[in-house]
C-alpha positions in Angstrom: -35.9 34.5 17.6 -37.2 37.4 15.5 -36.8 39.8 18.4 -33.2 38.5 19.0 -32.2 39.3 15.4 -33.9 42.6 15.4 -32.0 43.6 18.5 -28.7 43.0 16.8 -29.5 45.7 14.3 -32.0 48.1 15.9 -30.4 48.5 19.4 -27.2 50.0 17.9 -26.6 53.0 15.7 -25.9 52.9 12.0 -22.3 54.0 12.6 -21.7 51.1 15.0 -23.3 48.6 12.6 -21.2 49.9 9.7 -18.1 49.7 11.9 -18.8 46.1 12.8 -19.4 45.2 9.1 -16.2 46.9 8.0 -14.1 45.2 10.7 -15.6 41.8 10.0 -15.0 42.2 6.3 -11.4 43.3 6.9 -10.8 40.3 9.2 -12.1 37.8 6.7 -10.1 39.4 3.8 -7.1 39.6 6.1 -7.3 35.9 6.9 -7.5 35.0 3.2 -4.6 37.3 2.3 -2.4 36.0 5.2 -3.1 32.4 4.2 -2.1 33.0 0.6 1.0 34.9 1.7 2.1 32.1 4.0 1.5 29.4 1.4 3.5 31.4 -1.2 6.2 32.2 1.4 6.8 28.7 2.8 6.1 26.4 -0.1 8.9 24.2 -1.4 10.9 25.5 -4.4 10.4 23.9 -7.8 13.5 21.9 -7.6 12.6 20.6 -4.1 16.1 20.9 -2.7 15.3 23.2 0.3 12.7 22.4 2.9 11.5 25.1 5.3 10.5 24.5 8.9 6.9 25.4 8.3 6.7 23.0 5.4 7.9 20.3 7.8 4.9 20.8 10.1 2.5 20.6 7.2 1.4 24.1 6.2 1.0 23.1 2.6 -1.6 20.4 3.4 -3.0 22.6 6.2 -3.8 25.4 3.7 -7.5 24.8 3.7 -7.7 25.2 7.4 -5.3 28.1 7.5 -7.6 30.7 6.0 -10.6 30.4 8.4 -8.2 29.9 11.3 -6.4 33.2 10.6 -9.8 34.9 10.1 -10.9 33.6 13.4 -7.8 35.0 15.1 -8.3 38.4 13.5 -12.0 38.4 14.5 -11.0 37.6 18.1 -8.4 40.4 18.2 -10.9 42.9 16.7 -13.5 41.8 19.2 -11.4 42.6 22.2 -10.2 45.9 20.7 -13.7 47.1 20.0 -14.9 45.9 23.4 -12.1 47.7 25.2 -13.0 50.9 23.2 -16.7 50.5 24.3 -17.9 49.9 20.8 -20.8 47.5 19.8 -19.8 43.9 19.1 -23.2 42.4 18.6 -22.5 40.9 15.2 -19.8 38.7 16.7 -22.6 36.6 18.2 -23.2 35.4 14.6 -19.6 35.5 13.2 -18.0 33.5 16.0 -20.2 30.4 15.6 -19.9 30.6 11.8 -16.1 30.9 11.7 -15.6 28.3 14.4 -17.8 25.9 12.5 -15.8 26.5 9.3 -12.5 25.9 11.1 -13.8 22.8 12.8 -15.1 21.3 9.5 -12.0 22.0 7.5 -9.8 20.6 10.3 -11.9 17.4 10.5 -11.6 17.1 6.7 -7.9 17.7 6.9 -7.5 14.9 9.5 -9.7 12.4 7.7 -7.9 13.0 4.4 -4.5 12.6 6.2 -5.7 9.2 7.5 -7.6 7.7 4.6 -6.4 9.4 1.4 -3.6 7.5 -0.4 -1.9 8.6 -3.6 -3.9 11.8 -3.7 -7.2 9.9 -4.4 -10.3 10.8 -2.5 -12.8 8.0 -2.4 -16.6 8.4 -2.8 -17.2 7.2 0.8 -14.9 10.0 2.2 -16.7 12.6 0.1 -20.0 11.3 1.5 -18.6 11.4 5.0 -17.5 15.0 4.5 -20.9 16.1 3.3 -22.6 14.4 6.3 -20.2 16.1 8.7 -20.8 19.5 7.1 -24.5 19.0 7.3 -24.4 18.2 11.0 -22.1 21.0 11.8 -24.2 23.6 10.0 -27.3 22.2 11.6 -25.7 22.7 15.1 -24.7 26.3 14.1 -28.2 27.1 13.0 -29.6 25.8 16.3 -27.0 27.8 18.3 -27.6 31.1 16.5 -31.4 30.8 16.6 -31.3 30.0 20.3 -32.8 26.6 19.9 -29.7 24.7 21.0 -30.7 24.4 24.7 -34.2 23.1 23.8 -32.6 20.6 21.4 -30.2 19.4 24.1 -33.1 19.0 26.6 -35.0 16.9 24.1 -32.1 14.6 23.6 -31.6 14.3 27.4 -35.2 13.5 28.0 -35.5 10.9 25.3 -34.4 7.5 26.8 -34.0 4.0 25.6 -34.1 0.8 27.7 -30.8 -0.9 28.0 -30.9 -4.0 30.1 -32.2 -2.9 33.5 -31.3 0.7 32.9 -32.5 3.6 30.8 -30.0 5.5 28.7 -30.8 8.9 27.2 -30.2 9.7 23.6 -27.8 12.5 24.6 -25.6 10.0 26.5 -25.6 7.6 23.6 -24.6 10.4 21.2 -21.9 11.6 23.5 -20.5 8.1 23.9 -20.4 7.5 20.2 -18.8 10.9 19.6 -16.2 10.2 22.3 -15.2 6.9 20.7 -15.2 8.3 17.2 -13.1 11.4 18.1 -10.5 9.4 20.2 -10.1 6.8 17.4 -9.7 9.5 14.7 -7.1 11.3 16.8 -5.2 8.1 17.4 -5.3 7.1 13.7 -4.2 10.6 12.7 -1.3 10.6 15.2 -0.3 7.1 14.0 -0.3 8.3 10.3 1.8 11.3 11.2 4.3 9.1 13.1 4.4 6.6 10.3 5.1 9.3 7.6 7.9 10.7 9.8 9.4 7.3 10.3 9.3 6.4 6.6 11.4 9.5 5.9 14.0 8.6 8.5 16.9 7.1 6.5 19.0 6.1 9.5 16.7 3.1 10.2 16.0 0.0 8.1 12.8 0.1 6.1 11.5 -3.1 7.7 12.2 -1.8 11.2 10.5 1.5 10.4 7.4 -0.4 9.2 7.3 -2.5 12.4 7.7 0.5 14.7 5.0 2.4 12.7 2.5 -0.6 12.9 3.1 -1.2 16.6 2.8 2.5 17.3 -0.5 2.7 15.5 -1.8 -0.4 17.3 -0.8 1.0 20.6 -2.5 4.3 19.9 -5.7 2.6 18.9 -5.6 0.5 22.0 -5.1 3.6 24.2 -7.9 5.4 22.3 -10.2 2.5 22.8 -9.6 2.4 26.5 -9.9 6.1 26.9 -13.2 6.2 25.0 -14.6 3.4 27.2 -13.7 5.4 30.3 -15.3 8.5 28.8 -18.5 6.6 28.1 -18.5 5.2 31.6 -18.0 1.5 30.9 -16.1 -0.5 33.5 -12.8 -1.7 32.1 -13.1 -5.0 34.0 -15.5 -6.2 31.3 -12.5 -6.4 29.0 -11.4 -9.6 30.9 -14.6 -11.3 29.6 -14.1 -10.0 26.2 -10.4 -11.1 26.2 -11.5 -14.7 27.1 -14.0 -14.7 24.3 -11.5 -13.4 21.9 -9.0 -16.1 22.9 -11.6 -18.8 22.3 -12.4 -17.2 19.0 -8.8 -17.2 17.9 -8.4 -20.8 19.0 -11.4 -22.0 17.1 -11.8 -19.9 13.9 -9.3 -17.2 13.7 -6.1 -19.2 13.6 -5.2 -18.3 10.1 -5.8 -14.6 10.6 -3.8 -14.5 13.9 -1.0 -16.5 12.2 -0.8 -14.0 9.3 -0.6 -11.1 11.7 2.2 -12.7 13.7 4.0 -13.8 10.5 3.8 -10.2 9.3 5.8 -9.0 12.3 8.2 -11.9 11.9 8.9 -11.0 8.3 9.5 -7.3 9.1 11.7 -8.0 12.1 13.8 -10.7 10.4 14.2 -8.6 7.3 14.1 -11.7 5.2 12.0 -9.8 2.6 11.7 -6.0 2.1 9.8 -3.8 -0.3 11.3 -4.0 -3.8 12.6 -7.6 -3.6 11.8 -10.1 -6.3 10.5 -13.2 -4.7 8.9 -16.5 -5.7 6.6 -18.5 -3.4 4.6 -21.5 -4.6 3.2 -20.5 -8.0 3.5 -16.7 -7.4 6.5 -14.6 -8.6 6.8 -10.8 -8.5 8.0 -7.7 -6.9 7.1 -7.0 -3.2 5.2 -3.6 -3.3 3.6 -3.7 0.2 4.2 -5.6 3.5 1.3 -5.1 5.8 0.6 -6.8 9.1 -1.7 -9.4 7.6 -0.8 -9.7 4.0 1.9 -8.9 1.4 1.3 -7.7 -2.1 3.3 -9.1 -5.0 3.2 -7.3 -8.3 3.9 -9.8 -11.2 5.7 -9.0 -14.3 2.4 -8.9 -16.1 1.1 -6.2 -13.8 -1.2 -8.4 -11.8 -1.1 -7.8 -8.1 -1.5 -10.8 -5.8 -2.6 -10.3 -2.2 -0.9 -13.1 -0.2 -1.3 -13.8 3.5 2.0 -13.5 5.5 1.7 -17.0 6.8 2.4 -18.2 3.2 5.9 -16.6 3.4 6.7 -18.1 6.8 5.5 -21.7 6.4 6.7 -22.2 2.8 10.1 -22.0 1.1 10.6 -18.6 -0.5 13.1 -17.7 -3.3 14.3 -14.2 -2.9 16.2 -13.0 -6.0 17.5 -9.8 -4.3 18.0 -10.7 -0.6 21.8 -10.0 -0.3 22.5 -9.0 -3.9 20.6 -8.4 -7.1 22.8 -10.5 -9.4 20.9 -13.4 -11.0 22.2 -16.0 -13.4 20.2 -17.1 -16.4 21.0 -19.8 -18.9 19.9 -20.9 -22.4 20.7 -24.3 -24.0 21.1 -25.3 -27.7 22.6 -28.1 -29.8 25.0 -27.7 -32.7 26.3 -30.2 -35.4 29.4 -32.3 -34.9 31.3 -30.7 -37.7 31.2 -27.2 -36.3 34.2 -26.0 -34.3 33.2 -26.0 -30.6 35.6 -23.3 -29.5 34.6 -20.9 -32.2 30.9 -21.5 -31.4 31.4 -20.9 -27.7 33.2 -17.7 -28.4 30.5 -16.5 -30.7 27.8 -17.2 -28.1 29.7 -15.2 -25.4 30.2 -12.3 -27.7 26.5 -12.3 -28.8 25.4 -12.2 -25.1 27.7 -9.3 -24.3 25.9 -7.3 -27.0 22.6 -7.4 -25.1 22.0 -4.4 -22.9 20.7 -6.0 -19.7 23.5 -8.6 -19.6 26.0 -7.7 -16.9 29.4 -6.6 -18.3 31.2 -7.1 -14.9 30.6 -10.8 -14.8 31.3 -12.1 -18.3 28.9 -14.6 -19.9 30.3 -18.2 -20.0 29.5 -20.8 -22.7 30.0 -24.4 -21.8 30.0 -27.8 -23.6 27.5 -29.7 -21.5 27.2 -33.0 -23.3 28.2 -34.9 -26.5 24.7 -36.1 -27.3 23.1 -38.4 -29.8 22.0 -35.6 -32.0 24.9 -33.1 -31.6 27.0 -31.1 -29.2 24.8 -29.8 -26.4 25.9 -26.3 -25.3 24.8 -23.9 -22.5 25.3 -20.2 -22.3 25.2 -18.7 -18.7 25.0 -14.9 -18.2 24.1 -12.6 -15.3 21.7 -9.7 -14.9 21.5 -7.1 -12.1 17.8 -6.1 -12.6 15.6 -9.2 -11.9 12.6 -6.9 -11.3 12.5 -6.2 -15.0 11.8 -9.9 -15.9 13.7 -12.9 -17.1 11.9 -14.0 -20.3 12.5 -10.8 -22.2 16.3 -10.8 -21.6 16.4 -14.5 -22.5 14.6 -13.7 -25.7 17.1 -10.9 -26.5 20.0 -13.3 -25.9 18.5 -16.0 -28.0 17.8 -13.6 -30.8 21.4 -12.3 -30.7 22.8 -15.9 -30.8 20.5 -16.8 -33.7 21.7 -13.7 -35.7 25.3 -14.5 -35.0 24.8 -18.2 -36.0 23.3 -17.1 -39.3 26.1 -14.7 -39.9 28.8 -17.4 -39.4 26.9 -20.2 -41.1 26.4 -22.3 -38.0 23.5 -24.6 -38.0 21.5 -25.8 -34.9 21.2 -29.6 -34.7 17.9 -31.4 -34.6 17.1 -35.0 -33.9 17.5 -37.4 -36.9 15.6 -40.7 -37.2 15.8 -43.4 -39.9 12.3 -44.6 -41.0 12.0 -47.8 -43.1 8.7 -48.7 -44.8 8.4 -52.5 -45.2 5.6 -54.7 -46.6 4.2 -57.6 -44.5 6.4 -60.3 -46.1 9.6 -58.4 -45.6 8.6 -57.6 -42.0 8.0 -61.3 -41.2 11.3 -62.3 -42.7 13.2 -59.7 -40.8 11.4 -60.7 -37.6 12.4 -64.4 -38.1 16.0 -63.5 -38.6 16.0 -61.4 -35.5 14.7 -64.3 -33.3 17.8 -66.1 -31.8 18.1 -69.8 -31.9 17.6 -71.2 -28.4 18.0 -74.7 -27.0 14.3 -75.5 -27.5 14.5 -74.7 -31.2 17.6 -76.8 -31.7 15.9 -79.8 -29.9 12.8 -79.4 -32.0 14.9 -79.7 -35.2 16.4 -83.1 -34.2 13.1 -84.7 -33.0 11.6 -87.3 -35.4 8.5 -86.3 -37.2 9.4 -82.6 -37.3 
């Protein structure tokens, strides 16, 4: 290894060595400069009104890969130019593996973040995965540059493990694991790209876009799984046994999970519930923020998110407050005294409700005389709102406060139950009880009998 590195510097003249260093430095600086120019040239404007073609294919998110990729392109061009001019290119034996490793690592990180990163938040597990991948890549580069790579591959090939009646080398196992991992990552990445494109397509309903995206991702994962099995060398006929076992498992213990997955597709296809709807099912009420294949997330008005299986929305009655329209009627009840003028009070209640901001002005509030009760006149004020996602209790509170202020201003009193309470001593109680007992036939007969 020492002789190999010494030959890179001693077998060539100082002029050739300096030429290579200058060309390599210019190629690296050129890659950095070109990447910055492209990012500044094709980034969206501040107002976000115009969108360039390069932005549509992801240059902004591809920026970390762009710099080493352009440097690799410049190094490759310089290599062929120097070689055609019969100049020394020995340092390229080191620069090519280093640059290719940098491009590979950043591209893998770009793909992983495109799959697993949501809301620009990188988790600790993804950070750890990136560090492990970087360590493995640089280890392979060191083995390649030092010339130890063939020996390392031979060691992996000669190290075998018993597997049933056969022996499998460690190299074959690593190649199989890498094949499965790479194909699955590619499938997930393509599925994420397709889903992002579909979600931006306004000509299709949001539920249909979600169904197509989920089915596309499932199909890609299935294809990747089958391709990876073929690359590993596993006969696909074994899937028939696995399919039978999976069917038995679903029949015995996975009924709820399978039902939730099927219910998820039913909800998305029927469009009975979409993201943004205000729904109530059993004891849960809130805004639909996510509809996944197995579960749906409801965000309550208190900010608490409930993860509910999709089967719950198919097998139970669901109240959707914004299925065909977002207009919801609310009502509040109160009781006034008999001496108050009903028509005046009803008008005051309607005007008070109109002064609340969230009350709809298009459909006027309506006050009604519901019942002439024992304690007073029972009234109801019905009004409409067009934003049920903002809650019901707060607008009810605002309307009640407005009515109460209007009542105080006009001197209207709210009725309350009245009961007469009489406190009697024991003697008075007995006398009143005797007076209340009716005279029946038996009592009359008893009065006429002798001896009484």
